[in-house]
matplotlib code that plots the C-alpha trace (Angstrom):
import matplotlib.pyplot as plt

x = [2.8, 0.1, 1.0, -1.5, -1.3, -3.3, -4.0, -3.2, -3.0, -4.3, -3.1, -4.2, -7.1, -5.4, -1.9, -4.3, -6.4, -3.4, -1.9, -5.0, -6.0, -2.6, -1.2, -4.5, -4.7, -1.1, -2.1, -5.4, -4.5, -1.3, 0.3, 4.4, 4.5, 2.4, 2.7, 1.0, 0.8, 2.2, 2.2, -0.7, 0.7, 1.8, -1.4, -3.1, 0.3, 3.5, 5.7, 7.4, 10.2, 7.7, 4.8, 6.4, 8.1, 4.3, 3.6, 6.9, 5.8, 2.8, 3.6, 3.8, 6.9, 7.5, 5.8, 5.0, 5.0, 3.5, 3.3, 3.1, 6.3, 8.3, 5.9, 7.3, 10.9, 12.6, 12.0, 14.4, 17.0, 15.3, 14.2, 18.2, 18.0, 15.4, 15.6, 11.7, 10.8, 10.1, 9.1, 8.0, 11.2, 10.7, 11.5, 15.3, 18.3, 19.9, 16.1, 16.7, 16.0, 14.8, 11.7, 12.5, 13.2, 13.7, 12.4, 13.4, 10.6, 10.9, 10.7, 13.6, 11.7, 12.2, 9.5, 10.4, 8.6, 8.1, 6.5, 5.5, 3.6, 1.6, 1.6, -1.6, -3.4, -0.2, 1.8, 5.0, 5.0, 7.3, 9.6, 7.2, 6.2, 6.0, 9.8, 10.6, 9.0, 10.9, 14.3, 13.9, 12.5, 15.7, 17.5, 15.8, 17.7, 17.1, 16.0, 13.4, 10.6, 7.7, 7.2, 4.6, 4.1, 2.1, 0.9, 0.4, -2.1, -5.0, -6.8, -8.1, -6.7, -3.1, -3.7, -5.3, -2.9, 0.4, -2.0, -2.4, 1.3, 2.8, 0.4, 2.3, 5.4, 4.6, 2.8, 0.2, -0.2, -2.8, -3.2, -3.5, -4.0, -7.9, -8.7, -11.7, -11.7, -12.6, -14.6, -12.5, -10.1, -9.0, -6.2, -5.9, -5.4, -1.2, -1.6, -1.5, -3.6, -4.9, -7.2, -7.6, -7.3, -7.3, -8.9, -8.0, -7.4, -9.1, -12.0, -14.9, -17.3, -14.8, -14.0, -11.2, -9.7, -10.3, -12.7, -16.4, -17.1, -13.9, -13.5, -17.0, -16.1, -13.1, -15.9, -19.3, -18.0, -15.0, -13.1, -9.2, -9.3, -7.0, -7.7, -7.4, -7.6, -11.0, -11.1, -14.0, -14.2, -11.2, -11.5, -8.4, -8.9, -7.0, -6.6, -4.7, -3.0, -2.0, 1.2, 2.4, 6.2, 7.9, 6.0, 5.7, 2.3, -1.1, -3.7, -6.2, -6.7, -9.5, -10.6, -10.6, -12.0, -11.6, -13.4, -12.5, -16.6, -16.6, -15.8, -15.4, -13.7, -14.1, -12.9, -15.0, -14.8, -16.6]
y = [-13.6, -12.9, -10.0, -8.9, -5.9, -4.5, -1.1, 0.8, -1.8, 0.1, -0.6, -4.2, -4.9, -4.9, -6.6, -9.7, -9.5, -10.3, -12.7, -14.8, -14.8, -13.9, -17.6, -19.2, -16.4, -16.7, -20.5, -20.5, -16.8, -19.1, -15.4, -14.9, -11.9, -9.6, -5.8, -3.8, 0.0, 0.2, 3.8, 3.0, -0.5, 0.9, 2.6, 4.6, 6.1, 4.9, 1.9, 0.2, -2.6, -5.0, -4.0, -4.7, -7.8, -9.1, -8.5, -10.2, -12.7, -13.4, -13.4, -10.0, -9.1, -6.0, -3.2, 0.6, 3.9, 7.7, 10.3, 8.8, 7.7, 8.6, 9.3, 6.7, 7.9, 4.2, 3.9, 6.5, 3.6, 0.5, 1.5, 1.8, -1.8, -3.3, -3.1, -3.8, -1.9, 1.5, 5.0, 7.4, 7.9, 11.6, 12.9, 15.0, 13.3, 12.2, 10.9, 7.8, 4.4, 4.3, 4.3, 1.7, -2.4, -5.0, -8.0, -11.2, -14.1, -17.9, -18.3, -15.8, -12.8, -9.5, -7.0, -3.5, -1.4, 2.2, 3.9, 7.5, 10.5, 12.9, 16.6, 17.9, 18.3, 16.6, 17.1, 17.1, 18.5, 16.9, 16.8, 16.6, 12.6, 12.4, 13.8, 11.2, 8.7, 9.1, 9.1, 5.9, 4.2, 5.7, 3.7, 0.8, -2.5, -3.9, -6.9, -5.6, -5.8, -5.9, -2.3, -1.7, 1.9, 2.9, 6.7, 7.3, 11.2, 12.6, 13.5, 11.1, 13.8, 13.1, 9.9, 9.3, 11.7, 9.7, 6.0, 7.7, 9.7, 5.6, 3.7, 0.9, 1.8, -0.1, -3.1, -1.3, 2.4, 1.5, 4.5, 4.2, 7.2, 7.9, 4.8, 4.4, 2.2, 3.4, 1.1, 2.3, -0.4, -1.0, -1.6, 1.5, 0.8, 0.3, -2.3, -0.2, -1.8, 0.8, 2.5, 5.0, 4.2, 0.0, 1.5, 0.1, -2.6, -2.7, -2.3, -0.7, 0.6, 3.5, 7.0, 5.5, 3.0, 5.2, 5.3, 7.1, 8.2, 10.0, 11.3, 12.5, 14.8, 16.2, 17.1, 17.6, 18.9, 20.9, 19.4, 18.3, 14.2, 12.3, 9.8, 6.0, 2.9, 1.7, -2.1, -4.9, -7.3, -6.1, -6.2, -6.6, -4.8, -5.3, -5.9, -8.8, -8.3, -10.9, -9.7, -10.8, -11.7, -11.0, -8.3, -6.4, -5.6, -6.4, -8.8, -7.8, -6.5, -7.7, -5.4, -8.1, -8.0, -10.5, -10.2, -11.8, -11.7, -14.1, -18.2, -18.8, -15.4, -14.9, -12.4, -10.5, -8.6, -4.9]
z = [-11.7, -9.0, -6.7, -3.8, -3.2, 0.4, 1.7, 4.5, 7.5, 10.9, 14.0, 15.9, 13.8, 10.3, 11.8, 13.1, 10.4, 8.3, 10.3, 10.5, 6.6, 4.5, 5.0, 3.6, 1.3, -0.3, -1.3, -2.4, -4.9, -5.7, -5.0, -6.2, -3.7, -1.4, -0.8, 1.5, 2.6, 6.4, 7.6, 10.0, 11.6, 15.1, 17.3, 13.8, 12.7, 12.1, 12.0, 14.3, 14.5, 16.0, 13.8, 11.1, 12.1, 12.5, 9.2, 7.5, 10.0, 8.5, 4.6, 3.4, 1.6, 1.0, 2.8, 1.2, 3.5, 3.6, 5.4, 8.6, 7.7, 10.6, 13.7, 15.4, 15.7, 15.6, 12.0, 11.3, 12.6, 11.5, 8.0, 7.0, 8.1, 6.8, 2.5, 2.8, 4.5, 1.8, 2.3, -0.6, -2.7, -3.8, 0.5, -0.1, -0.6, 2.4, 4.0, 5.3, 4.1, 0.0, -2.3, -4.7, -4.2, -6.8, -5.1, -7.0, -7.4, -6.7, -10.4, -10.4, -12.3, -10.5, -9.7, -8.1, -5.9, -5.9, -3.4, -4.0, -2.6, -3.9, -3.0, -3.5, 0.2, 1.6, 4.5, 3.9, 1.1, -0.8, -4.7, -8.0, -7.7, -11.5, -11.7, -9.1, -10.6, -14.1, -12.2, -10.8, -14.3, -16.2, -13.5, -13.4, -14.0, -17.7, -16.2, -14.3, -16.1, -13.6, -11.8, -8.8, -8.1, -5.1, -5.1, -1.9, -2.2, -0.8, -4.3, -7.1, -9.6, -9.0, -8.9, -12.2, -13.5, -12.6, -14.0, -17.7, -17.1, -16.6, -18.5, -20.3, -18.3, -15.0, -14.4, -11.7, -10.0, -6.8, -4.9, -0.9, 1.8, 2.3, 3.8, 1.4, -1.2, -4.9, -7.9, -10.6, -11.1, -14.8, -16.8, -18.8, -22.6, -22.7, -19.9, -16.8, -14.3, -12.3, -9.4, -7.3, -3.4, -2.6, 0.7, 4.4, 6.3, 9.7, 11.3, 9.0, 11.9, 12.3, 10.9, 8.6, 11.3, 14.0, 16.9, 15.9, 19.2, 19.5, 16.2, 16.7, 19.2, 17.0, 14.1, 16.4, 19.4, 17.7, 20.5, 21.0, 20.8, 20.2, 17.6, 19.1, 16.4, 16.7, 18.2, 16.6, 13.3, 11.0, 6.9, 4.5, 1.7, -1.2, -5.3, -7.0, -10.0, -12.7, -14.6, -17.3, -16.4, -19.3, -20.5, -17.4, -18.1, -16.4, -17.3, -14.9, -11.8, -9.2, -5.9, -2.8, 0.4, 2.9, 6.6, 9.6, 10.0, 7.6, 7.3, 3.7, 2.5, -1.1, -4.3, -5.3, -8.7, -8.9]

ax = plt.figure().add_subplot(projection="3d")
ax.plot(x, y, z, "-o")
ax.set_aspect("equal")
plt.show()
């Protein structure tokens, strides 16, 4: 199967890029499933029903999340009604929603999506993501051979450790949160694809998707300034995963970068 995972979608520019480009990408790349991290889709922080529905309508099948899961209060109620919207699975018991979803492909094969959040330099500080992964995999139905893990975390060491910890037991471990794409994509020795950070989908003429001038005031002048989403042409950053439906292991991982300013977008392998 061909799976596209799209990194942190930031505000209107990110949603627009997906709406404009994803339908053609699904056809050109023969995609069986599309997953996107959506914690920044509403004004750069949080999720609303309307912004999530925009991505679903554009062809995204499942939305993962992160530390901004509850920045928009309506997400607390919406997530209970929408199983395709996840939140980190290592939140305490009783938190609305879940971090585990099983998608059934047109072929009949099933893919589990597991959303986790790291602990190092992250707020809020959640339960151990490694223990949460173990519990989720122990409860995985036998007919779910493929599993994608979105680890929303700050430090590369924690993400790398998760990749090695789950190597051979899941299809892929992809990192999100920093909004900066890394060049370390690979298939680990036992067949799990890994990348430290997929990068963001949004305006790259920015400071991690936010307005440059307002960001500079915070860093240079040390003044309180509200972060606003940067405007301008947006870029989709993601990874294309080719997964064996029977073994659940990954054949290849390819970085993908699609810019609104490019007439004929291409997949580029670093």
